[in-house]
Structure formats: structure tokens, C-alpha cells
NULO-202116 format. One line per 2 residues: number of its first residue (from 0); for each residue y, z, x of N, C-alpha, C. Coordinates in steps of 0.2 Angstrom, whole numbers, padded with zeros to 4 digits. Each point is the difference from the previous one (the first is absolute). Layout:
BEGIN
NUM = Y,Z,X,Y,Z,X,Y,Z,X | ...
END
This chain:
BEGIN
0 = 0603,-0280,0129,0002,-0001,-0006,0007,0004,0000 | 0006,-0003,-0003,0007,0002,0001,0002,0000,-0006
2 = 0004,0005,-0002,0002,0001,-0008,0009,-0001,0001 | 0003,-0002,0005,0007,-0001,0002,0001,-0008,0000
4 = 0002,-0003,-0004,0002,-0007,0001,0005,-0003,0006 | 0004,0006,0000,0005,-0002,0007,-0003,0001,0006
6 = -0006,0002,0001,-0004,-0001,0007,-0002,-0006,0002 | -0001,-0004,-0005,-0004,-0007,0001,0006,-0004,0003
8 = -0002,-0004,0005,0005,-0005,0004,-0001,-0006,-0006 | -0005,-0001,-0003,-0003,-0006,-0003,-0005,0002,-0006
10 = 0001,-0002,-0007,-0006,0001,-0004,0000,-0004,-0004 | -0007,-0002,-0002,-0003,-0006,-0003,-0004,0002,-0007
12 = -0002,-0003,-0003,-0005,0001,-0005,-0007,0000,0002 | -0006,0003,-0001,-0006,-0001,0001,-0005,0000,-0005
14 = -0005,-0003,0002,-0006,0000,-0006,-0003,0007,0000 | 0002,0005,0004,-0003,0006,0000,0004,0004,-0006
16 = -0003,0002,-0006,0004,0003,-0005,-0001,0007,-0001 | -0006,0003,0003,-0001,0008,0000,-0003,0000,0007
18 = 0001,0007,0001,-0004,0004,0006,-0003,0006,-0001 | -0005,0001,0002,-0004,0007,-0002,0003,0005,0005
20 = 0001,0006,-0002,0002,0005,0003,-0004,0005,0001 | 0000,0006,0005,-0004,0004,0002,-0004,0005,-0006
22 = 0003,-0001,-0006,-0003,0005,-0005,-0004,-0005,-0005 | -0001,-0006,0002,-0003,-0005,-0004,0004,-0004,-0005
24 = 0006,0002,-0001,0005,-0003,-0005,0002,-0008,0004 | 0003,-0003,-0006,0002,-0007,0003,0007,0000,-0001
26 = 0006,-0003,0004,0006,0000,-0001,0002,-0008,0001 | 0006,-0001,-0003,0002,-0007,0000,0004,-0001,0007
28 = -0002,-0007,0002,0004,-0002,0006,0005,-0005,-0003 | 0006,0001,0004,0006,-0003,-0003,0001,-0007,0006
30 = -0002,0001,0006,0000,-0005,0004,-0003,0001,0007 | 0002,-0005,0004,-0003,0001,0007,0005,-0003,0006
32 = 0001,0004,0004,0005,-0002,0005,0000,0003,0008 | 0006,-0001,0002,0000,0002,0006,0005,0006,0002
34 = -0002,0006,0003,0003,0005,0001,0002,0000,0007 | 0007,0002,0002,0003,0002,0006,0000,0006,0000
36 = -0002,0002,0008,0000,0007,0002,0004,0001,0006 | 0004,0004,0002,0003,0001,0006,-0004,0004,0004
38 = 0000,-0002,0006,-0004,0003,0006,0005,0001,0006 | -0003,0004,0004,0003,0001,0007,0001,-0007,0004
40 = -0003,-0005,-0001,-0002,-0005,0003,0004,-0006,-0004 | 0002,0001,-0006,0004,-0003,-0004,-0004,-0002,-0007
42 = 0001,-0004,-0004,-0001,-0002,-0007,-0008,-0002,0000 | -0004,0003,-0003,-0007,-0002,-0001,-0001,-0003,-0007
44 = -0003,-0004,-0001,-0002,-0003,-0008,-0007,0001,-0002 | -0001,0003,-0005,-0007,0000,-0003,0000,-0004,-0007
46 = -0005,-0005,0001,-0002,-0005,-0004,-0004,0002,-0006 | 0001,-0003,-0006,-0005,0001,-0006,0000,0008,-0002
48 = 0005,0001,-0001,0001,0007,-0003,0001,0000,-0006 | -0003,0003,-0005,0000,0001,-0007,0006,0004,-0002
50 = 0004,-0004,-0006,0005,0005,-0003,-0003,0004,-0007 | -0001,0004,0001,-0002,0005,-0007,0004,0004,0000
52 = 0004,0001,-0007,0003,0003,-0002,-0002,0009,-0002 | -0006,-0001,-0003,-0003,0007,-0002,-0002,0005,0006
54 = 0000,-0001,0006,-0002,0005,0004,0006,0004,0001 | -0001,0006,0004,0005,0005,0002,0003,0000,0006
56 = -0005,-0002,0004,0000,-0001,0007,-0001,-0006,0003 | 0003,-0003,0005,-0001,-0006,0003,-0007,0001,0005
58 = -0005,-0005,-0001,-0006,0001,0005,-0001,-0006,0004 | -0002,0001,0005,-0002,-0005,0006,-0007,0000,0000
60 = -0004,-0006,0000,-0007,0001,0001,-0001,-0001,0008 | -0003,0004,0003,-0001,0001,0007,-0004,-0007,0002
62 = -0005,-0001,-0004,-0005,-0006,0001,0004,-0006,0002 | 0005,-0001,-0007,0005,-0006,0001,0004,0000,0006
64 = 0002,0006,0003,0004,0000,0005,-0003,-0002,0007 | -0006,0002,0000,-0004,-0001,0006,-0002,-0008,0000
66 = -0001,-0002,-0006,-0002,-0007,0000,0006,-0004,0002 | 0006,0001,0000,0005,-0002,0001,0003,0001,0007
68 = -0006,0003,0004,0002,0003,0008,0005,0005,0001 | 0002,0004,-0005,0003,0007,0001,-0005,0005,0003
70 = 0003,0004,0004,-0005,0006,0002,0001,0006,-0004 | -0004,0005,-0003,0000,0004,-0005,-0002,0007,0004
72 = 0004,0004,0001,-0003,0007,0005,0002,0006,-0005 | -0005,0003,-0001,0001,0006,-0004,0000,0007,0005
74 = 0004,0003,0002,0000,0005,0004,0006,0006,-0001 | -0003,0006,0001,0004,0007,-0002,0004,-0002,-0006
76 = -0004,-0001,-0006,0004,0000,-0006,0005,-0005,-0001 | 0000,-0006,0004,0004,-0006,0000,-0003,-0006,0000
78 = 0002,-0005,-0002,-0003,-0007,0001,0006,-0004,0002 | -0003,-0004,0004,0005,-0004,0004,-0003,-0007,0000
80 = 0004,-0005,-0002,-0001,-0008,-0001,0003,-0003,0005 | -0003,-0003,0005,0002,-0004,0005,-0002,-0007,0001
82 = 0003,-0004,0004,-0002,-0007,0001,-0007,0001,0004 | -0005,-0004,-0001,-0006,0000,0004,0001,-0001,0008
84 = 0005,-0003,0001,0003,-0001,0008,0002,0005,0002 | 0003,0005,-0003,0003,0007,0003,-0006,0004,0003
END
């Protein structure tokens, strides 16, 4: 979930109207699209990211990243996101 419109490469309407967050509340979804992220090996695209204005921090779903063949590594108080081929 991303709260900044300018981070989206493209943004479209979605049938998803609300999403449930950690405290059990539901917040409105404004759209769904592709976010471009700069990396050491070039720009990476994360698909199907929800545009949600009501969150204070941008959130990435580890499960969604893994499904899309990224490698997510938590180590020494850091999180690295890499291509699975790396």
C-alpha cells in the first residue's frame, strides 16, 4: 500500500474499495497500479500495489514480493529486496 500518487508509474481504478489494516479498521482504496523502484541493477516494477491515502507510511507486502520472484532478506536490522536471480 502506497499513499503517494507520484510513486505510481500507472494507476487504475480497482474493484477493491476497502482494505483491512492491522488494528481491524477498514480504509478506502483509491486505485491499484505499478510502482517503480530504483535498485542497484536498474529500475524494478512492483505490480498491483494499492493506492491508499489514509496510511501514514508506505507498506510493502513481503508475501507479494516473494510471489513476484523477489528475494527478501532480513538481517542485522535491515531488509534487502533483491531479484531472485541475484
